[in-house]
Structure formats: structure tokens, C-alpha cells
C-alpha positions as CSV (number, residue, x, y, z in Angstrom):
1,X,18.1,-17.3,-15.2
2,X,15.1,-16.1,-13.1
3,X,13.4,-12.9,-14.1
4,X,12.2,-10.7,-11.3
5,X,9.9,-8.0,-12.8
6,X,9.7,-5.3,-10.1
7,X,7.0,-3.4,-8.4
8,X,8.1,-0.5,-6.1
9,X,5.5,0.8,-3.8
10,X,5.0,4.1,-2.2
11,X,1.7,5.1,-0.5
12,X,0.2,2.1,-2.4
13,X,1.1,3.4,-5.9
14,X,3.5,1.7,-8.3
15,X,6.4,4.1,-8.7
16,X,10.0,4.3,-10.0
17,X,13.1,6.3,-8.8
18,X,16.2,7.3,-10.5
19,X,19.4,6.0,-8.6
20,X,17.2,5.6,-5.5
21,X,16.6,9.4,-5.2
22,X,13.2,10.0,-3.6
23,X,13.1,13.4,-5.2
24,X,12.7,11.6,-8.6
25,X,9.7,9.5,-7.6
26,X,7.1,9.1,-10.3
27,X,4.1,6.9,-10.7
28,X,4.3,4.3,-13.4
29,X,1.1,2.4,-12.9
30,X,-2.2,2.7,-11.0
31,X,-2.8,-0.8,-9.6
32,X,-0.1,-3.2,-8.5
33,X,-2.4,-6.2,-9.0
34,X,-2.9,-5.3,-12.6
35,X,0.8,-5.0,-13.1
36,X,1.4,-8.3,-11.4
37,X,-1.2,-10.0,-13.6
38,X,0.6,-8.7,-16.7
39,X,3.8,-10.2,-15.3
40,X,2.2,-13.5,-14.9
41,X,0.7,-13.2,-18.4
42,X,4.2,-12.8,-19.8
43,X,5.2,-16.0,-18.1
44,X,7.0,-14.6,-15.0
45,X,6.8,-16.8,-11.9
46,X,8.3,-14.2,-9.4
47,X,7.9,-10.5,-8.7
48,X,10.4,-8.4,-6.8
49,X,8.7,-5.9,-4.6
50,X,10.1,-3.0,-2.6
51,X,8.2,-1.1,0.1
52,X,9.8,2.2,-0.4
53,X,8.1,3.7,2.6
54,X,9.6,0.9,4.8
55,X,13.0,1.2,3.1
56,X,13.2,4.9,4.0
57,X,11.7,5.2,7.5
58,X,11.3,1.7,8.7
59,X,7.4,1.8,8.7
60,X,5.8,-0.6,6.2
61,X,2.6,1.1,4.9
62,X,1.8,-1.2,1.8
63,X,0.7,-4.4,3.4
64,X,-2.7,-4.5,1.6
65,X,-1.0,-4.1,-1.8
66,X,1.6,-6.7,-1.0
67,X,-1.0,-9.2,0.1
68,X,-3.1,-8.6,-3.1
69,X,0.0,-9.2,-5.2
70,X,0.7,-12.4,-3.4
71,X,-2.9,-13.5,-4.1
72,X,-2.1,-13.4,-7.9
73,X,-0.1,-16.6,-7.5
74,X,3.2,-15.0,-8.3
75,X,6.0,-15.8,-5.9
76,X,6.7,-12.6,-4.0
77,X,10.3,-11.4,-3.0
78,X,9.8,-8.3,-0.7
79,X,12.3,-5.9,0.7
80,X,11.9,-2.5,2.5
81,X,11.6,-2.0,6.3
82,X,12.4,-5.5,7.2
83,X,14.5,-4.9,10.4
84,X,13.3,-7.4,12.9
85,X,12.5,-11.1,13.0
86,X,8.9,-10.1,13.7
87,X,8.8,-8.1,10.4
88,X,9.7,-11.2,8.5
89,X,7.0,-13.3,10.2
90,X,4.6,-10.5,9.4
91,X,5.3,-10.4,5.7
92,X,5.3,-14.1,5.5
93,X,1.8,-14.1,6.8
94,X,0.8,-11.7,3.9
95,X,2.0,-14.6,1.5
96,X,5.5,-13.3,0.7
97,X,7.8,-16.2,-0.2
98,X,11.2,-14.5,0.3
99,X,12.2,-11.6,2.6
100,X,15.0,-9.3,1.6
101,X,17.0,-7.8,4.5
102,X,18.7,-4.5,3.5
103,X,19.9,-1.9,5.9
104,X,19.4,-4.2,9.0
105,X,22.0,-6.7,7.5
106,X,24.7,-4.0,8.0
107,X,23.5,-2.7,11.3
108,X,22.3,-6.0,12.9
109,X,24.0,-9.1,11.3
110,X,22.7,-11.1,14.2
111,X,19.2,-10.6,12.7
112,X,20.5,-12.3,9.4
113,X,21.9,-15.3,11.2
114,X,18.6,-15.8,13.2
115,X,16.5,-15.4,10.1
116,X,18.4,-17.9,8.1
117,X,18.3,-20.3,11.1
118,X,14.5,-19.8,11.6
119,X,13.2,-19.6,8.1
120,X,15.8,-21.4,6.0
121,X,18.1,-20.0,3.4
122,X,15.7,-20.3,0.5
123,X,13.4,-17.8,2.1
124,X,15.9,-15.1,3.1
125,X,17.8,-12.8,0.9
126,X,20.2,-10.0,1.7
127,X,20.4,-6.7,-0.4
128,X,23.9,-5.6,-1.3
129,X,23.1,-2.0,-2.3
130,X,26.3,-0.2,-3.3
131,X,27.4,3.2,-4.6
132,X,31.0,3.5,-5.6
133,X,31.7,0.0,-4.4
134,X,30.4,0.7,-0.8
135,X,27.2,-0.5,0.8
136,X,24.5,2.1,1.5
137,X,21.7,1.9,3.9
138,X,18.5,3.7,5.0
139,X,16.9,3.9,1.6
140,X,20.5,4.2,0.0
141,X,21.1,7.6,1.6
142,X,23.7,6.6,4.2
143,X,27.2,5.3,3.2
144,X,28.1,2.5,5.6
145,X,31.8,2.7,4.5
146,X,31.7,-1.1,4.1
147,X,33.2,-2.5,0.8
148,X,30.5,-4.7,-1.0
149,X,32.4,-7.8,-1.6
150,X,33.6,-7.9,2.1
151,X,30.0,-7.4,3.1
152,X,28.9,-10.2,0.9
153,X,31.5,-12.5,2.4
154,X,30.2,-11.7,5.8
155,X,26.6,-12.5,4.8
156,X,27.7,-15.8,3.3
157,X,29.5,-16.7,6.5
158,X,26.1,-16.2,8.3
159,X,24.5,-18.9,6.0
160,X,23.0,-16.4,3.4
161,X,22.6,-18.1,0.0
162,X,20.7,-15.3,-2.0
163,X,22.3,-11.9,-2.6
164,X,20.6,-9.1,-4.5
165,X,23.3,-6.7,-5.8
166,X,22.1,-3.3,-6.8
167,X,24.5,-0.9,-8.2
168,X,22.9,2.4,-7.2
169,X,24.8,4.4,-9.8
170,X,23.0,2.5,-12.6
171,X,19.6,2.0,-11.0
172,X,16.8,3.4,-13.2
173,X,19.2,4.7,-15.9
174,X,18.8,1.9,-18.5
175,X,22.5,2.3,-19.2
176,X,23.4,-1.4,-18.5
177,X,24.2,-3.4,-15.3
178,X,27.5,-2.9,-13.5
179,X,29.0,-6.1,-15.1
180,X,32.5,-5.7,-13.7
181,X,31.3,-5.3,-10.1
182,X,28.9,-8.2,-10.6
183,X,31.8,-10.4,-11.9
184,X,33.9,-9.4,-8.9
185,X,31.1,-10.3,-6.5
186,X,30.6,-13.8,-8.2
187,X,34.4,-14.3,-7.8
188,X,34.1,-13.4,-4.0
189,X,31.3,-15.6,-2.9
190,X,29.4,-18.8,-3.8
191,X,25.9,-17.4,-3.3
192,X,23.1,-17.1,-5.8
193,X,23.3,-13.5,-7.1
194,X,20.5,-11.5,-8.6
195,X,21.5,-8.5,-10.5
196,X,19.6,-5.2,-10.0
197,X,20.1,-1.8,-11.6
198,X,20.7,-0.7,-15.1
199,X,19.0,-3.3,-17.1
200,X,18.0,-1.5,-20.4
201,X,17.5,-4.3,-23.0
202,X,16.9,-7.8,-23.6
203,X,20.6,-8.0,-24.7
204,X,21.6,-7.0,-21.2
205,X,19.6,-9.8,-19.8
206,X,21.2,-12.2,-22.2
207,X,24.6,-11.0,-21.2
208,X,23.7,-11.5,-17.4
209,X,22.5,-15.0,-18.2
210,X,25.5,-15.8,-20.0
211,X,27.7,-14.7,-17.0
212,X,25.9,-17.3,-14.9
213,X,23.7,-14.9,-12.7
214,X,21.0,-16.7,-10.8
215,X,18.5,-13.8,-11.5
216,X,17.9,-10.3,-12.8
217,X,15.5,-7.7,-11.7
218,X,13.7,-5.7,-14.5
219,X,12.2,-2.4,-13.3
220,X,12.1,0.7,-15.4
221,X,13.0,-1.1,-18.6
222,X,9.7,-3.1,-18.4
223,X,7.6,0.1,-17.8
224,X,9.2,2.0,-20.7
225,X,8.9,-0.9,-23.0
226,X,12.7,-1.3,-23.5
227,X,12.5,-5.0,-22.4
228,X,10.1,-7.6,-23.8
229,X,9.4,-9.5,-20.6
230,X,7.8,-12.5,-22.4
231,X,10.8,-12.9,-24.6
232,X,13.1,-12.6,-21.6
233,X,11.2,-15.2,-19.8
234,X,11.3,-17.6,-22.7
235,X,15.1,-17.1,-23.1
236,X,15.7,-17.3,-19.4
237,X,14.5,-20.9,-19.1
238,X,12.7,-22.5,-16.2
239,X,11.5,-19.9,-13.7
240,X,11.1,-22.2,-10.6
């Protein structure tokens, strides 16, 4: 299973939120490059990055930080504010390997189809960000009314192979992932699924791996020391 340690950026700072609530934002590290190098030192090959400024208002302000992390040699997966084909081209120029389409996948599915056709399915992921089983958009503040499994099926039909499922209710809580919803999603589609939200221990990661998940994002649990990233990478197996 691929481990995706996370760096969330706001105004160039490494921050964390609780359940996606911007009122809870707090800084957890000074320098994203230092954090990324620590990930690499633990054996990680990937880093999951979110431009929170872009996610909330569609304006990406953290290009310099993203480029600097790309230059560490980690393979960067980036979401937040990616709403046009040009946005994808722009972040790939920074060195990003995989672009994550979030809100725009709900409002503009044609963008998803074109992105997959243009860049290939390995380089495009879609974020399935759900609260109470319904997909949320605009930095998780708007309920789309679309059931998460139905949304995932629509994305698969457009050629998407990578889905990142975030259970907003567990994000940042360290209370454990939404195992039941993840299992239901696995049963609904044949995509590679990365679990996000709620990871609070190495045992959570073992359970996700045993369930056959493609990947798992580790955010708050890394910064609090609740997860031993080096151990998780060793237990996860090849990280290519």
C-alpha cells in the first residue's frame, strides 16, 4: 500500500484543519521542504499536497512551495483549486506528478474526461470528499447532494482510475478511517482507492492495507507522532 504523508498549505505555511473547517486552521510546521525531506528520510516516495487557498476560493497561491517540494525528489500529488485544463498544465510545470480534481469534477465532469484523455489516467485523480455519504465541494463547505458511490461510478465511466476518498466527518480526528464506507466504495468501482481521513495509528494503516486499499493519506497522525511513518512504509511494501 502506498503511503501518502500529507502537506496542507495555506499562505505558504504547513497547516492542519479539523474536519475541513477553516476556523480550526493551525500551523504544524514552518517549512514544507523540511517536512518533505523528513518524509523522504522515512522512506516515503510520495507526498499528498493540498493548496487550501485554492480549494476554498479557486486561486492557487502556493506555487513556490509546491515547486520546492517537487524538487526534493518526492512524487507529488496535488489538489486544491484545479478547475481548468490550464490549471493542470500549470501544476505539472511545477513538477507535480498527479493532479487531484475535486470540486470541478462535480460541477464540470467534462473537465475530468478531457484531463484523462490529455494526460493519461495515471496522472489524474478525483477527490471523493463526502460528509454523511454525500459529496461536498468548495473546500467541503457545500453539499452537492450527490451520493458518493454514484459519483465514483460516474468518474470511473469517464476513465478515472485513481480516487481519493475523504470522509470529512473523520478528517483530522485520529478516530480511525470510515472503514464501512471505504468497503462500500471498493464494492462499487474498480478504481484504485486512496483512503483519507481519520488515520490515527499504524494499526489503522495495517487494517487499510489488509482491506486492499491502494493507498492511505497520513496527515495529523504524522505531525502528532501517532503514526511511525518509517514503520508504515516498511510494512506497506514497495512505494512505486
